[in-house]
C-alpha atoms as a printed R data frame, in Angstrom:
    type eleno elety resid chain resno      x      y       z
1   ATOM     1    CA   MET     A     1  0.000  0.000   0.000
2   ATOM     2    CA   LYS     A     2  2.813  2.355   0.953
3   ATOM     3    CA   ASN     A     3  4.667  1.491  -2.238
4   ATOM     4    CA   LYS     A     4  1.519  2.271  -4.237
5   ATOM     5    CA   LYS     A     5  1.131  5.710  -2.589
6   ATOM     6    CA   LEU     A     6  4.796  6.425  -3.112
7   ATOM     7    CA   ARG     A     7  4.427  5.475  -6.773
8   ATOM     8    CA   TYR     A     8  1.498  7.917  -7.153
9   ATOM     9    CA   ILE     A     9  3.534 10.671  -5.497
10  ATOM    10    CA   VAL     A    10  6.476 10.023  -7.803
11  ATOM    11    CA   ILE     A    11  4.188 10.030 -10.863
12  ATOM    12    CA   ALA     A    12  2.519 13.284  -9.738
13  ATOM    13    CA   LEU     A    13  5.910 14.929  -9.155
14  ATOM    14    CA   ALA     A    14  7.111 13.742 -12.551
15  ATOM    15    CA   ILE     A    15  4.018 15.222 -14.211
16  ATOM    16    CA   LEU     A    16  4.509 18.526 -12.386
17  ATOM    17    CA   MET     A    17  8.180 18.607 -13.348
18  ATOM    18    CA   GLY     A    18  7.241 17.885 -16.949
19  ATOM    19    CA   ILE     A    19  4.677 20.705 -16.936
20  ATOM    20    CA   ARG     A    20  7.253 23.059 -15.385
21  ATOM    21    CA   ALA     A    21  9.843 22.093 -18.000
22  ATOM    22    CA   ALA     A    22  7.331 22.630 -20.828
23  ATOM    23    CA   LEU     A    23  5.928 25.936 -19.560
24  ATOM    24    CA   PRO     A    24  8.723 28.205 -20.930
25  ATOM    25    CA   PHE     A    25  8.190 26.722 -24.414
26  ATOM    26    CA   VAL     A    26  4.420 27.185 -24.110
27  ATOM    27    CA   VAL     A    27  4.846 30.798 -22.975
28  ATOM    28    CA   LYS     A    28  7.351 31.429 -25.799
29  ATOM    29    CA   TRP     A    29  4.850 30.027 -28.313
30  ATOM    30    CA   TYR     A    30  2.112 32.247 -26.864
31  ATOM    31    CA   VAL     A    31  4.284 35.395 -26.929
32  ATOM    32    CA   ASN     A    32  5.372 34.779 -30.534
33  ATOM    33    CA   LYS     A    33  1.729 34.102 -31.444
34  ATOM    34    CA   SER     A    34  0.778 37.484 -29.916
35  ATOM    35    CA   LEU     A    35  3.587 39.220 -31.808
36  ATOM    36    CA   ALA     A    36  2.465 37.572 -35.045
37  ATOM    37    CA   SER     A    37 -1.022 39.068 -34.606
38  ATOM    38    CA   LEU     A    38  0.263 42.641 -35.077
39  ATOM    39    CA   ASP     A    39 -1.089 44.388 -38.178
40  ATOM    40    CA   GLU     A    40  1.705 46.648 -39.436
41  ATOM    41    CA   TYR     A    41  4.641 45.075 -37.598
42  ATOM    42    CA   MET     A    42  6.033 41.620 -36.962
43  ATOM    43    CA   GLY     A    43  7.972 40.401 -33.945
44  ATOM    44    CA   HIS     A    44  9.831 37.455 -32.487
45  ATOM    45    CA   VAL     A    45 11.429 36.385 -29.184
46  ATOM    46    CA   GLU     A    46 14.309 33.941 -28.827
47  ATOM    47    CA   GLU     A    47 13.880 32.707 -25.250
48  ATOM    48    CA   ILE     A    48 11.592 32.842 -22.204
49  ATOM    49    CA   ASP     A    49 12.710 32.381 -18.596
50  ATOM    50    CA   LEU     A    50  9.886 31.602 -16.177
51  ATOM    51    CA   PHE     A    51  9.943 32.345 -12.433
52  ATOM    52    CA   ILE     A    52  6.715 30.922 -11.029
53  ATOM    53    CA   LEU     A    53  7.321 31.633  -7.344
54  ATOM    54    CA   ALA     A    54  8.286 35.239  -8.108
55  ATOM    55    CA   GLY     A    55  5.237 35.688 -10.333
56  ATOM    56    CA   SER     A    56  7.309 36.845 -13.295
57  ATOM    57    CA   TYR     A    57  8.837 35.889 -16.596
58  ATOM    58    CA   THR     A    58 11.661 37.319 -18.686
59  ATOM    59    CA   ILE     A    59 11.618 37.768 -22.441
60  ATOM    60    CA   LYS     A    60 15.052 37.434 -24.048
61  ATOM    61    CA   ASP     A    61 15.946 39.073 -27.377
62  ATOM    62    CA   LEU     A    62 12.635 40.648 -28.383
63  ATOM    63    CA   SER     A    63 12.675 42.131 -31.881
64  ATOM    64    CA   ILE     A    64  9.856 43.998 -33.652
65  ATOM    65    CA   LYS     A    65 10.109 45.562 -37.092
66  ATOM    66    CA   LYS     A    66  7.736 47.073 -39.588
67  ATOM    67    CA   ILE     A    67  6.535 44.833 -42.389
68  ATOM    68    CA   GLU     A    68  7.874 45.922 -45.802
69  ATOM    69    CA   ASN     A    69 10.091 48.601 -44.282
70  ATOM    70    CA   ASP     A    70 13.025 49.545 -46.508
71  ATOM    71    CA   THR     A    71 14.958 51.003 -43.547
72  ATOM    72    CA   GLU     A    72 16.052 47.431 -42.734
73  ATOM    73    CA   MET     A    73 16.295 48.075 -39.023
74  ATOM    74    CA   PRO     A    74 14.127 46.746 -36.181
75  ATOM    75    CA   PHE     A    75 11.601 49.177 -34.758
76  ATOM    76    CA   ILE     A    76 12.265 47.746 -31.289
77  ATOM    77    CA   ARG     A    77 15.050 45.480 -30.085
78  ATOM    78    CA   ILE     A    78 15.173 44.577 -26.372
79  ATOM    79    CA   PRO     A    79 17.771 42.110 -25.049
80  ATOM    80    CA   GLU     A    80 15.862 41.569 -21.787
81  ATOM    81    CA   THR     A    81 12.327 42.440 -20.678
82  ATOM    82    CA   ASN     A    82 11.049 41.435 -17.252
83  ATOM    83    CA   LEU     A    83  7.277 41.252 -16.689
84  ATOM    84    CA   SER     A    84  6.115 40.606 -13.146
85  ATOM    85    CA   ILE     A    85  3.548 41.204 -10.440
86  ATOM    86    CA   GLN     A    86  4.268 44.416  -8.537
87  ATOM    87    CA   TRP     A    87  4.625 43.132  -4.992
88  ATOM    88    CA   LYS     A    88  4.581 46.593  -3.432
89  ATOM    89    CA   ALA     A    89  1.078 47.219  -4.758
90  ATOM    90    CA   LEU     A    90 -0.014 43.656  -3.895
91  ATOM    91    CA   PHE     A    91  0.749 44.322  -0.232
92  ATOM    92    CA   ASN     A    92 -1.671 47.267  -0.531
93  ATOM    93    CA   GLY     A    93 -4.403 44.999  -1.866
94  ATOM    94    CA   GLU     A    94 -3.957 45.766  -5.605
95  ATOM    95    CA   LEU     A    95 -3.051 43.151  -8.225
96  ATOM    96    CA   VAL     A    96 -1.064 45.038 -10.880
97  ATOM    97    CA   SER     A    97  2.058 44.435 -12.931
98  ATOM    98    CA   GLU     A    98  5.345 46.100 -13.828
99  ATOM    99    CA   ILE     A    99  7.589 45.897 -16.867
100 ATOM   100    CA   VAL     A   100 11.330 46.588 -16.892
101 ATOM   101    CA   CYS     A   101 13.208 46.838 -20.227
102 ATOM   102    CA   ARG     A   102 16.996 46.647 -20.120
103 ATOM   103    CA   ASN     A   103 19.170 48.125 -22.870
104 ATOM   104    CA   PRO     A   104 16.361 48.558 -25.412
105 ATOM   105    CA   GLU     A   105 16.984 50.094 -28.826
106 ATOM   106    CA   ILE     A   106 14.079 51.918 -30.468
107 ATOM   107    CA   ASN     A   107 14.402 53.212 -34.025
108 ATOM   108    CA   PHE     A   108 11.979 55.873 -35.234
109 ATOM   109    CA   ALA     A   109 12.397 56.370 -38.975
110 ATOM   110    CA   PHE     A   110 10.949 59.478 -40.662
111 ATOM   111    CA   SER     A   111 10.754 59.791 -44.414
112 ATOM   112    CA   ASP     A   112  8.674 61.199 -47.241
113 ATOM   113    CA   SER     A   113  7.994 57.572 -48.168
114 ATOM   114    CA   GLN     A   114  5.308 55.835 -46.097
115 ATOM   115    CA   GLU     A   115  7.025 52.472 -46.626
116 ATOM   116    CA   GLU     A   116 10.255 53.726 -45.037
117 ATOM   117    CA   THR     A   117  8.545 55.457 -42.113
118 ATOM   118    CA   GLN     A   118  8.207 53.646 -38.793
119 ATOM   119    CA   THR     A   119  6.863 55.513 -35.778
120 ATOM   120    CA   GLY     A   120  4.552 52.932 -34.201
121 ATOM   121    CA   VAL     A   121  1.451 55.113 -34.466
122 ATOM   122    CA   GLU     A   122 -0.142 52.650 -36.888
123 ATOM   123    CA   GLU     A   123 -0.425 49.966 -34.188
124 ATOM   124    CA   ASP     A   124 -2.501 49.675 -31.000
125 ATOM   125    CA   TRP     A   125  0.252 48.507 -28.653
126 ATOM   126    CA   THR     A   126 -2.094 48.267 -25.654
127 ATOM   127    CA   VAL     A   127 -3.550 45.071 -27.169
128 ATOM   128    CA   LEU     A   128 -0.083 43.475 -27.257
129 ATOM   129    CA   LEU     A   129  0.669 44.577 -23.694
130 ATOM   130    CA   LYS     A   130 -2.591 43.036 -22.467
131 ATOM   131    CA   ASP     A   131 -1.688 39.783 -24.221
132 ATOM   132    CA   LEU     A   132  1.791 39.686 -22.707
133 ATOM   133    CA   MET     A   133  0.655 40.741 -19.231
134 ATOM   134    CA   PRO     A   134 -3.132 40.504 -18.692
135 ATOM   135    CA   ILE     A   135 -2.837 42.152 -15.272
136 ATOM   136    CA   LYS     A   136 -3.123 45.974 -15.343
137 ATOM   137    CA   LEU     A   137  0.228 47.690 -15.847
138 ATOM   138    CA   ASN     A   138  1.236 50.010 -12.995
139 ATOM   139    CA   ARG     A   139  4.977 50.600 -13.473
140 ATOM   140    CA   PHE     A   140  7.153 50.784 -16.578
141 ATOM   141    CA   GLN     A   141 10.915 51.320 -16.626
142 ATOM   142    CA   ILE     A   142 13.607 51.635 -19.294
143 ATOM   143    CA   ILE     A   143 17.208 51.108 -18.206
144 ATOM   144    CA   GLU     A   144 20.120 52.367 -20.342
145 ATOM   145    CA   GLY     A   145 18.356 52.363 -23.677
146 ATOM   146    CA   ASN     A   146 19.011 54.029 -27.024
147 ATOM   147    CA   ILE     A   147 16.329 55.925 -28.940
148 ATOM   148    CA   ASN     A   148 17.341 56.658 -32.530
149 ATOM   149    CA   LEU     A   149 15.598 59.260 -34.683
150 ATOM   150    CA   VAL     A   150 16.677 58.325 -38.184
151 ATOM   151    CA   ASN     A   151 16.329 60.566 -41.246
152 ATOM   152    CA   ILE     A   152 14.225 63.177 -39.482
153 ATOM   153    CA   ILE     A   153 14.380 65.092 -42.750
154 ATOM   154    CA   SER     A   154 14.792 62.801 -45.716
155 ATOM   155    CA   THR     A   155 16.801 65.431 -47.595
156 ATOM   156    CA   PRO     A   156 19.197 66.066 -45.978
157 ATOM   157    CA   ALA     A   157 19.419 63.117 -43.584
158 ATOM   158    CA   THR     A   158 19.780 64.015 -39.917
159 ATOM   159    CA   ASP     A   159 20.158 61.295 -37.304
160 ATOM   160    CA   VAL     A   160 19.801 61.931 -33.584
161 ATOM   161    CA   THR     A   161 20.335 59.430 -30.778
162 ATOM   162    CA   PHE     A   162 19.118 59.717 -27.210
163 ATOM   163    CA   ALA     A   163 21.791 57.495 -25.668
164 ATOM   164    CA   ASN     A   164 21.893 56.076 -22.153
165 ATOM   165    CA   PHE     A   165 18.144 56.729 -22.008
166 ATOM   166    CA   ASN     A   166 16.630 56.031 -18.598
167 ATOM   167    CA   ALA     A   167 12.922 56.472 -17.893
168 ATOM   168    CA   GLU     A   168 10.377 55.425 -15.289
169 ATOM   169    CA   LEU     A   169  6.578 55.712 -15.126
170 ATOM   170    CA   THR     A   170  4.957 54.763 -11.816
171 ATOM   171    CA   ASN     A   171  1.392 54.511 -10.513
172 ATOM   172    CA   ILE     A   172  0.093 54.154 -14.087
173 ATOM   173    CA   SER     A   173 -3.087 52.417 -12.891
174 ATOM   174    CA   ASN     A   174 -3.492 54.929 -10.044
175 ATOM   175    CA   VAL     A   175 -3.557 52.419  -7.196
176 ATOM   176    CA   GLU     A   176 -2.187 54.912  -4.675
177 ATOM   177    CA   ASP     A   177 -4.347 58.055  -4.583
178 ATOM   178    CA   LYS     A   178 -7.648 58.216  -6.479
179 ATOM   179    CA   ASP     A   179 -8.099 61.967  -5.819
180 ATOM   180    CA   VAL     A   180 -4.938 63.131  -7.617
181 ATOM   181    CA   LEU     A   181 -5.675 64.567 -11.083
182 ATOM   182    CA   LEU     A   182 -2.263 63.632 -12.525
183 ATOM   183    CA   PRO     A   183 -1.339 60.466 -10.611
184 ATOM   184    CA   THR     A   184  1.484 59.127 -12.802
185 ATOM   185    CA   PRO     A   185  4.953 60.651 -12.291
186 ATOM   186    CA   VAL     A   186  7.382 60.330 -15.190
187 ATOM   187    CA   VAL     A   187 11.134 60.967 -15.218
188 ATOM   188    CA   ALA     A   188 13.555 60.539 -18.121
189 ATOM   189    CA   THR     A   189 17.181 61.451 -18.840
190 ATOM   190    CA   ALA     A   190 19.522 60.896 -21.792
191 ATOM   191    CA   ASN     A   191 22.631 62.060 -23.603
192 ATOM   192    CA   VAL     A   192 21.897 63.535 -27.027
193 ATOM   193    CA   GLU     A   193 24.516 61.871 -29.203
194 ATOM   194    CA   GLY     A   194 25.147 63.447 -32.581
195 ATOM   195    CA   LEU     A   195 24.096 66.888 -31.330
196 ATOM   196    CA   GLY     A   196 25.866 66.983 -27.992
197 ATOM   197    CA   GLY     A   197 24.031 68.111 -24.892
198 ATOM   198    CA   ASN     A   198 21.789 66.464 -22.314
199 ATOM   199    CA   PHE     A   199 18.080 65.697 -22.099
200 ATOM   200    CA   ASP     A   200 16.081 65.973 -18.872
201 ATOM   201    CA   PHE     A   201 12.320 65.384 -18.651
202 ATOM   202    CA   LYS     A   202  9.881 65.377 -15.730
203 ATOM   203    CA   ALA     A   203  6.116 65.057 -15.936
204 ATOM   204    CA   HIS     A   204  2.893 64.088 -14.233
205 ATOM   205    CA   MET     A   205  0.195 62.411 -16.312
206 ATOM   206    CA   ASN     A   206 -3.218 60.806 -16.238
207 ATOM   207    CA   LEU     A   207 -2.887 57.890 -18.658
208 ATOM   208    CA   LEU     A   208 -6.282 56.408 -17.759
209 ATOM   209    CA   LYS     A   209 -8.116 58.939 -19.949
210 ATOM   210    CA   THR     A   210 -8.738 58.371 -23.656
211 ATOM   211    CA   ILE     A   211 -6.827 61.603 -24.343
212 ATOM   212    CA   PRO     A   212 -4.276 61.768 -21.500
213 ATOM   213    CA   ASP     A   213 -3.869 64.903 -19.376
214 ATOM   214    CA   PHE     A   214 -0.314 65.947 -18.533
215 ATOM   215    CA   GLU     A   215  2.097 68.635 -17.448
216 ATOM   216    CA   TYR     A   216  5.815 68.430 -18.135
217 ATOM   217    CA   ASP     A   217  9.158 70.194 -17.757
218 ATOM   218    CA   MET     A   218 11.785 69.531 -20.428
219 ATOM   219    CA   ARG     A   219 15.368 70.693 -20.935
220 ATOM   220    CA   LEU     A   220 17.646 70.027 -23.913
221 ATOM   221    CA   ILE     A   221 20.894 71.677 -22.852
222 ATOM   222    CA   ASP     A   222 23.950 72.772 -24.852
223 ATOM   223    CA   MET     A   223 23.503 71.087 -28.216
224 ATOM   224    CA   GLN     A   224 26.266 71.977 -30.668
225 ATOM   225    CA   ALA     A   225 24.869 74.481 -33.157
226 ATOM   226    CA   VAL     A   226 27.013 73.239 -36.059
227 ATOM   227    CA   LYS     A   227 25.450 69.778 -35.641
228 ATOM   228    CA   LEU     A   228 22.061 71.379 -36.362
229 ATOM   229    CA   ASN     A   229 23.198 72.704 -39.751
230 ATOM   230    CA   PRO     A   230 21.396 70.096 -41.909
231 ATOM   231    CA   MET     A   231 18.074 71.202 -40.384
232 ATOM   232    CA   ALA     A   232 19.084 74.884 -40.429
233 ATOM   233    CA   GLU     A   233 19.926 74.614 -44.126
234 ATOM   234    CA   HIS     A   234 16.665 72.852 -44.918
235 ATOM   235    CA   PHE     A   235 14.340 75.178 -42.991
236 ATOM   236    CA   ALA     A   236 16.163 78.535 -42.888
237 ATOM   237    CA   ASN     A   237 18.792 78.432 -45.650
238 ATOM   238    CA   LEU     A   238 21.650 79.213 -43.257
239 ATOM   239    CA   ASN     A   239 24.538 77.585 -41.426
240 ATOM   240    CA   PHE     A   240 25.835 77.985 -37.895
241 ATOM   241    CA   GLU     A   241 29.559 78.613 -37.605
242 ATOM   242    CA   LYS     A   242 29.759 77.921 -33.853
243 ATOM   243    CA   GLY     A   243 27.806 78.059 -30.597
244 ATOM   244    CA   GLN     A   244 25.494 76.040 -28.370
245 ATOM   245    CA   VAL     A   245 21.705 75.790 -28.507
246 ATOM   246    CA   SER     A   246 19.398 74.859 -25.614
247 ATOM   247    CA   LEU     A   247 15.657 74.315 -25.567
248 ATOM   248    CA   ILE     A   248 13.572 74.707 -22.405
249 ATOM   249    CA   SER     A   249  9.868 73.911 -22.333
250 ATOM   250    CA   GLU     A   250  6.925 73.620 -19.971
251 ATOM   251    CA   MET     A   251  3.579 72.381 -21.231
252 ATOM   252    CA   ALA     A   252  0.253 71.223 -19.827
253 ATOM   253    CA   ALA     A   253 -2.811 69.626 -21.408
254 ATOM   254    CA   GLN     A   254 -6.248 69.048 -19.929
255 ATOM   255    CA   ASN     A   255 -9.276 67.722 -21.818
256 ATOM   256    CA   GLY     A   256 -7.517 68.407 -25.122
257 ATOM   257    CA   LYS     A   257 -6.618 72.019 -24.280
258 ATOM   258    CA   LEU     A   258 -2.937 72.932 -24.208
259 ATOM   259    CA   LYS     A   259 -0.869 75.754 -22.734
260 ATOM   260    CA   GLY     A   260  2.851 76.325 -22.222
261 ATOM   261    CA   TYR     A   261  5.980 77.729 -23.828
262 ATOM   262    CA   LEU     A   262  9.188 76.931 -25.680
263 ATOM   263    CA   LYS     A   263 12.332 78.829 -24.741
264 ATOM   264    CA   PRO     A   264 15.199 78.484 -27.254
265 ATOM   265    CA   ILE     A   265 18.525 79.839 -25.987
266 ATOM   266    CA   GLY     A   266 21.693 80.290 -28.048
267 ATOM   267    CA   ASN     A   267 25.118 80.948 -26.519
268 ATOM   268    CA   ASP     A   268 28.255 82.063 -28.368
269 ATOM   269    CA   ILE     A   269 26.288 81.800 -31.631
270 ATOM   270    CA   GLN     A   270 27.868 82.861 -34.902
271 ATOM   271    CA   ILE     A   271 25.928 82.548 -38.150
272 ATOM   272    CA   PHE     A   272 27.727 84.736 -40.671
273 ATOM   273    CA   GLN     A   273 31.489 84.654 -41.063
274 ATOM   274    CA   PHE     A   274 33.098 86.415 -44.005
275 ATOM   275    CA   ASN     A   275 35.230 83.820 -45.699
276 ATOM   276    CA   GLU     A   276 36.167 84.091 -49.361
277 ATOM   277    CA   GLU     A   277 36.844 80.343 -49.529
278 ATOM   278    CA   LYS     A   278 33.395 79.394 -48.245
279 ATOM   279    CA   LYS     A   279 30.977 78.725 -51.075
280 ATOM   280    CA   ARG     A   280 27.550 80.304 -50.616
281 ATOM   281    CA   THR     A   281 24.698 81.064 -52.907
282 ATOM   282    CA   LEU     A   282 23.751 84.741 -53.091
283 ATOM   283    CA   SER     A   283 20.493 83.916 -51.277
284 ATOM   284    CA   ARG     A   284 22.292 82.200 -48.409
285 ATOM   285    CA   PHE     A   285 24.882 84.980 -48.186
286 ATOM   286    CA   PHE     A   286 22.216 87.614 -47.498
287 ATOM   287    CA   THR     A   287 20.114 85.282 -45.307
288 ATOM   288    CA   GLU     A   288 23.079 84.569 -43.038
289 ATOM   289    CA   LEU     A   289 24.142 88.232 -43.047
290 ATOM   290    CA   PHE     A   290 20.677 89.407 -41.988
291 ATOM   291    CA   ALA     A   291 20.422 86.627 -39.378
292 ATOM   292    CA   GLU     A   292 23.798 87.607 -37.917
293 ATOM   293    CA   THR     A   293 22.722 91.272 -37.835
294 ATOM   294    CA   GLY     A   294 19.540 90.340 -35.992
295 ATOM   295    CA   LYS     A   295 21.532 88.222 -33.578
296 ATOM   296    CA   VAL     A   296 23.861 91.141 -32.811
297 ATOM   297    CA   ILE     A   297 20.874 93.410 -32.098
298 ATOM   298    CA   LEU     A   298 19.177 90.875 -29.808
299 ATOM   299    CA   ASN     A   299 22.320 89.529 -28.172
300 ATOM   300    CA   ASN     A   300 22.846 89.832 -24.407
301 ATOM   301    CA   LYS     A   301 26.433 91.053 -24.381
302 ATOM   302    CA   LYS     A   302 27.191 89.948 -20.823
303 ATOM   303    CA   LYS     A   303 26.127 86.328 -21.407
304 ATOM   304    CA   ASP     A   304 26.794 86.295 -25.180
305 ATOM   305    CA   GLN     A   305 23.298 84.918 -25.459
306 ATOM   306    CA   VAL     A   306 20.335 85.325 -27.764
307 ATOM   307    CA   ALA     A   307 17.043 83.841 -26.585
308 ATOM   308    CA   SER     A   308 13.304 84.029 -26.868
309 ATOM   309    CA   ARG     A   309 10.211 82.734 -25.135
310 ATOM   310    CA   ILE     A   310  7.487 81.371 -27.405
311 ATOM   311    CA   PRO     A   311  4.108 81.106 -25.641
312 ATOM   312    CA   LEU     A   312  1.889 78.313 -26.942
313 ATOM   313    CA   GLU     A   313 -1.841 77.931 -26.386
314 ATOM   314    CA   GLY     A   314 -4.712 76.117 -28.072
315 ATOM   315    CA   THR     A   315 -5.614 72.468 -28.466
316 ATOM   316    CA   LEU     A   316 -3.592 69.344 -29.165
317 ATOM   317    CA   GLU     A   317 -4.682 69.585 -32.816
318 ATOM   318    CA   ASN     A   318 -4.247 73.351 -33.257
319 ATOM   319    CA   THR     A   319 -1.680 75.324 -31.257
320 ATOM   320    CA   SER     A   320 -0.679 78.920 -32.006
321 ATOM   321    CA   SER     A   321  1.577 81.704 -30.776
322 ATOM   322    CA   ASP     A   322  1.607 85.504 -31.214
323 ATOM   323    CA   PHE     A   323  4.564 87.417 -32.697
324 ATOM   324    CA   TRP     A   324  4.769 90.335 -30.262
325 ATOM   325    CA   PRO     A   325  5.329 88.323 -27.050
326 ATOM   326    CA   ILE     A   326  8.165 86.524 -28.837
327 ATOM   327    CA   LEU     A   327  9.808 89.807 -29.868
328 ATOM   328    CA   PHE     A   328  9.383 91.396 -26.427
329 ATOM   329    CA   SER     A   329 10.863 88.333 -24.738
330 ATOM   330    CA   SER     A   330 13.906 88.503 -27.070
331 ATOM   331    CA   LEU     A   331 14.400 92.182 -26.172
332 ATOM   332    CA   LYS     A   332 14.005 91.360 -22.483
333 ATOM   333    CA   ASN     A   333 16.753 88.712 -22.718
334 ATOM   334    CA   ALA     A   334 19.026 91.136 -24.599
335 ATOM   335    CA   TYR     A   335 18.588 94.344 -22.609
336 ATOM   336    CA   ILE     A   336 16.977 93.578 -19.234
337 ATOM   337    CA   LYS     A   337 17.909 90.149 -17.908
338 ATOM   338    CA   ALA     A   338 19.330 87.083 -19.623
339 ATOM   339    CA   PHE     A   339 17.156 83.978 -19.531
340 ATOM   340    CA   GLN     A   340 18.306 81.074 -17.390
341 ATOM   341    CA   LYS     A   341 18.509 77.506 -18.667
342 ATOM   342    CA   THR     A   342 15.889 76.454 -16.140
343 ATOM   343    CA   VAL     A   343 12.138 75.924 -16.211
344 ATOM   344    CA   GLU     A   344  9.961 78.701 -14.802
345 ATOM   345    CA   GLU     A   345  7.845 76.339 -12.659
346 ATOM   346    CA   LYS     A   346  4.575 77.656 -14.033
347 ATOM   347    CA   GLU     A   347  1.300 75.983 -13.049
348 ATOM   348    CA   PHE     A   348 -0.259 75.840 -16.499
349 ATOM   349    CA   PHE     A   349 -2.437 72.823 -15.643
350 ATOM   350    CA   ARG     A   350 -4.380 74.874 -13.098
351 ATOM   351    CA   GLU     A   351 -4.925 77.616 -15.681
352 ATOM   352    CA   LEU     A   352 -6.625 75.291 -18.180
């Protein structure tokens, strides 16, 4: 009798061990099946590690790319993605999940050709996330990623990389305080390779609404002006000879209405330099000469800085700005007080 019971126990353990051994392959099949159901993109994973007691699993070598995309680069490549139950929230009585992506590479390609463009807007990624983790997402983190903006202008090509990109979104499902209007804090930092400078972003959002509400502070500090020349040539028909460019912004949106500002700041900027060896068209010669003259007039001599503050107001679909506040802010920077490379800590969300 004892031998019979022992045999049943051994058989049951063997079955459980077999199920445990097969589970990673089943989960891998399910994940690849979910990735295959995408409309405009296709994806694949190489390996799944399952941690049953921890309530988590890890996706190894996830790759997603646009179907029929001539850029020949994956839209997303993530060496390791961990999806798990968020134990901190579970102790508070909420069953939610968290996702941590390590060393991801995301390639946004912009082009005049629709086939070569990949921005992800064509796909509803929330469906994929629900398939991969059916429990509500409450925390999302990116660790040391790269975000590449490729061919922002197809002619000329301008590539920008946000390297060493770190970001974290917490309380996405608002399990902590139901009375807070913007319950999800967001922080992100990066180095702007190709242009020089640093990126710093802080925000609070409500991602539970169909059109999310948000307020953010953003700083792009000390980009090398000469690295912006492909865009300057394309849009303004001029070249920078030297200098640094920074961009400061605060913005808020509530129920589709938007309010905020952009504050471009240039230091040690030189646009026109008389050089007989430099080849210019007659149009560019006068454009750069007039731009340099305007810069001299609006330059803060003490800081060697030209800057402006561009107020923005309207809706997410239609935002506008008036000319006179921009001009007055440029004069204020030049002749009253130089702008600082800091946010103004405005409370635009309350004004909407």
